[in-house]
C-alpha positions, 0 to 999 in steps of 0.5 A: 461465067467470068468476072471482070471489074465487078461484072458478070457475063452470061452467054445463053444461046447467044443472048449476052447479059452483063450483070453488075455486082451493084445490080445483083447486090441491089436485088439481094438487098430488096429481096433478102430471102433470095440467094445470089444464085436465085437473083442471077437465075431470075435476071438471066431468065427474064432478060433486060426487062426491069418490070419483068425481073422485079415482078419475078422477084416479087413472085418468087418471094411471095410464092406466087407464080410469075406473070408470063407477060410483061404486064404487071401481075394481078394481085392474089387474094393472099397479097391483098390481105397482107398490107405492105409495111410503112416502117422506116426500117423496112424501106431504108435499105431499099432507098439506100440501094436505089441505083438512079433517080427514076428508081428512087421516085418509083420507090417513094411512090410505092412507099406512099401507096403502102399507107392505108387511108386511115393512117394517112388521115391521122397525118397533116394534109400536106403529107396525106396526099399519095401522089408524088409529081416529081423529085422536088416533091420528095425533098419538100415533103421530107422537110415538112414531115421533119418539121412537123415531127419535131414540133408534134404534140399529139397522141403517141400513135399519131406521132409514130406514124409521123415519125415513120413518114419523116424518117423515110422521106428524109432518107429518100431526100438524102439519097436523091441528093447523092444520086443527083451529085453522082449523076452530075459528075458523069 
């Protein structure tokens, strides 16, 4: 392994994989239980297929054997019982580490899908929709959520849910702005 200007080269049976330090750091941030060596091992093992790599990370973190095909793994009973978090603190590092606009869009869609129907029912109708058509929708929902959260006059549990949504979507809108700026300079 050699390191040069933030990249690491691996030559495994003439399959050359170049990993950027940003890519490694991003996966380490998204999957904090994994060490740097584990992250590199998974990326090298599953090659350039991002879905396969991410499925392997999820499998390693959850203790489930990774799927052998490139299709998404079937959820186990254990993963169905535990629901993903909707807390801003859990999603903010992932949003901050998004490397491109498509990744950010997928991440926000995953965030919205993590909400339970009964939680969404407590939010205004504009925010309760799980579908997200484009990046413009991230900005629009962030503005709506922030505006509603600052003027909210309901119960504390409802306010907490609205705050989580407003903070997370605002962070995503801010990251989108940054990624759009960086992309326009290339």
